[in-house]
Steps between C-alpha positions, in 0.01 A plus 500: 500500500557127483800339660652166409536290811729210438402317812287201385327490833389858476120517493450122532311342784611174648200335343594621150855384552392157627251457214756583235746257651239218511402570138866495384634216709193301629457391863717187468812679368443794732491257789825354382661840470372632835436215737221609718183297580256756366656429149534126536193376695162593356621835376271800443547869453301572818693270728833614355419864547403430858834336565717749301348805672601365836836353411753769380775247397257312266362820355862612424567175320177544294590860411850397400372224275260744338786742430701217354206394282457854365873527422483187277 
């Protein structure tokens, strides 16, 4: 049996979410949309993941932006 899960975060890792956001928006626009240093100063997936995994409010913003992007 297969189920249709309508949650766009279901089965996605934080790394997959961040990678898709960077591919869609780019680091500069992502940094303008969510103003955190790991997106604006020498951004990388690794440093951003490190910060997002330890900062719940920032992770929530990234997840909400991902859901918004998927709804477009």
